[in-house]
C-alpha positions in Angstrom: 27.9 -30.9 -37.9 28.9 -29.6 -34.5 28.8 -25.9 -33.8 32.2 -24.2 -33.8 33.6 -23.7 -30.3 34.2 -20.0 -30.6 30.5 -19.4 -31.3 29.5 -21.6 -28.4 31.9 -19.8 -26.1 30.6 -16.4 -27.2 27.0 -17.5 -26.6 28.0 -18.8 -23.2 29.7 -15.5 -22.4 26.6 -13.5 -23.4 24.4 -15.8 -21.4 26.5 -15.2 -18.3 26.6 -11.4 -18.9 22.8 -11.4 -19.0 22.5 -13.5 -15.9 25.0 -11.3 -14.0 23.1 -8.2 -15.2 19.7 -9.6 -14.0 21.3 -10.6 -10.7 22.8 -7.1 -10.3 19.4 -5.5 -11.0 17.8 -7.7 -8.4 20.3 -6.5 -5.8 20.4 -2.8 -6.8 16.8 -2.1 -7.8 15.3 -2.5 -4.3 18.1 -0.5 -2.7 17.9 2.2 -5.3 14.1 2.6 -5.1 14.2 2.7 -1.3 17.0 5.3 -1.3 15.2 7.4 -3.9 11.9 7.2 -2.0 13.7 8.3 1.2 15.5 11.1 -0.7 12.2 12.3 -2.3 10.4 12.3 1.1 13.4 14.1 2.7 13.5 16.8 0.0 9.7 17.4 0.1 9.7 17.9 3.9 12.9 19.8 3.9 11.7 22.4 1.4 9.1 23.7 3.9 11.8 25.6 5.8 14.4 26.0 3.1 13.1 29.5 1.9 13.6 30.8 5.5 16.6 28.8 6.8 18.7 26.9 4.2 20.1 24.1 6.4 19.9 20.7 4.7 17.9 18.3 6.7 16.7 20.8 9.3 13.1 20.9 8.0 12.8 17.1 8.1 14.2 16.9 11.6 12.0 19.6 12.9 8.8 18.2 11.5 9.6 14.7 12.9 10.3 16.3 16.3 7.1 18.4 16.0 5.0 15.3 15.3 6.6 13.5 18.3 6.0 16.6 20.5 2.3 16.8 19.5 1.9 13.1 20.3 3.5 13.6 23.7 1.6 16.8 24.5 -1.7 15.3 23.5 -1.2 12.7 26.3 -1.5 15.5 28.9 -5.0 15.7 30.3 -5.8 19.4 29.6 -4.1 19.5 26.2 -5.7 16.2 25.3 -9.1 17.6 26.1 -8.4 20.5 23.7 -7.5 18.0 20.9 -10.7 16.1 21.7 -12.8 19.2 21.3 -11.0 20.0 18.0 -11.6 16.5 16.9 -15.3 16.7 17.6 -15.5 20.1 15.8 -13.8 18.8 12.7 -15.9 15.6 12.8 -19.1 17.8 12.6 -17.9 20.5 10.2 -19.7 20.4 6.8 -17.4 19.6 3.9 -14.4 19.1 6.2 -15.9 16.1 7.9 -15.5 13.7 5.0 -11.9 14.5 4.4 -11.0 14.6 8.1 -12.8 11.4 9.2 -11.6 9.4 6.1 -8.0 10.4 6.7 -8.2 9.8 10.4 -9.8 6.4 10.1 -7.3 5.4 7.4 -4.3 6.2 9.7 -6.0 4.5 12.7 -6.6 1.4 10.5 -2.8 0.9 10.1 -1.7 2.0 13.6 -2.8 2.8 17.1 -5.3 1.3 19.4 -8.0 1.1 16.7 -5.8 -0.8 14.2 -8.1 -2.7 11.8 -5.6 -4.7 9.7 -4.8 -7.1 12.6 -6.7 -10.2 11.5 -5.2 -11.7 8.4 -7.3 -14.2 6.5 -7.4 -16.3 3.4 -10.6 -15.5 1.4 -12.2 -17.5 -1.4 -13.5 -14.6 -3.5 -13.7 -15.8 -7.0 -13.6 -19.6 -7.1 -14.0 -22.2 -4.3 -10.4 -23.3 -4.6 -8.9 -19.9 -5.3 -7.7 -18.0 -2.2 -6.4 -14.5 -1.7 -4.7 -12.9 1.3 -6.8 -10.3 3.0 -7.8 -8.8 6.4 -11.0 -9.1 8.3 -12.1 -5.5 8.9 -15.8 -5.9 10.0 -17.7 -8.9 11.4 -21.0 -7.2 11.7 -22.8 -6.8 8.3 -26.3 -6.2 9.6 -25.9 -2.6 8.6 -26.1 -3.8 5.0 -28.9 -6.3 5.7 -26.5 -9.2 5.2 -26.8 -10.7 8.7 -24.1 -12.2 11.0 -23.1 -14.9 8.5 -21.3 -12.3 6.4 -18.1 -10.4 7.0 -16.1 -7.6 5.4 -12.6 -8.5 4.0 -10.1 -6.0 2.6 -7.8 -7.4 0.0 -4.7 -5.3 -0.8 -3.2 -5.3 -4.3 0.3 -6.4 -5.0 2.8 -3.5 -5.6 0.0 -0.9 -5.2 -1.5 1.2 -2.5 -5.0 0.3 -3.6 -7.2 -2.7 -2.7 -10.7 -4.1 -2.8 -13.3 -4.6 -0.1 -15.4 -7.8 -0.3 -18.4 -8.9 1.7 -18.2 -12.7 2.0 -19.9 -15.5 3.9 -17.9 -16.6 7.0 -17.6 -20.0 5.4 -15.4 -18.6 2.7 -12.7 -17.2 4.9 -9.9 -18.9 6.9 -8.1 -16.9 9.7 -4.3 -17.0 9.4 -2.9 -17.9 12.8 0.7 -18.9 12.0 2.0 -15.4 10.9 1.4 -11.9 12.3 -0.6 -9.3 10.4 2.5 -7.4 9.4 3.9 -10.4 7.6 0.6 -11.1 5.9 0.4 -7.5 4.6 4.0 -7.7 3.3 3.3 -11.0 1.7 0.2 -9.7 -0.1 1.6 -6.4 -1.3 4.8 -8.0 -2.7 2.9 -10.6 -4.6 4.0 -13.5 -2.3 7.8 -13.1 -3.0 8.8 -11.5 0.3 10.6 -13.5 2.9 8.5 -13.4 6.1 10.1 -12.5 9.5 8.4 -15.5 11.1 10.1 -17.8 8.5 13.5 -16.2 9.2 13.1 -16.9 13.0 12.1 -20.5 12.4 15.0 -21.1 9.9 
């Protein structure tokens, strides 16, 4: 016996509503999360000056300008020498050394002349035919008595700021040459769903 048409139409209507809702969430969720993250960062930085001068946005702007100013001033020879002395002192200070050097090397790994995450690779970590996207961070493992045939590969986790470091034989990694390191990082942390900039240019 065929299903009555009104019931079929109602189910079709509900199905379309659910589909439109999911489609709307796909559009709005990334925008909302990004705007909220920017607002939260803006508020946290802006609160530094708010007790003294309640001008919305002033604290954020001043801190950004201050960071740019320090970067520019540090390029001057005499001031740069001062920052180098301060860097050496912090690098040797007991207790402070661990926090300072870890933070410094983490930022240098993502940006600057000492950027580490610049060689994307495919690494066979668990099974011979199972590959993960990672970054070659150290090609000299003699410090761990592993020899030159082993390398260090950092594998970021999807939708997370954490990751894992693996020491693998060179034979179990493949360097990625077709996409830049930024695209490889975006692909890894988004679980492989991000559209890469290199693909957009080729399309």
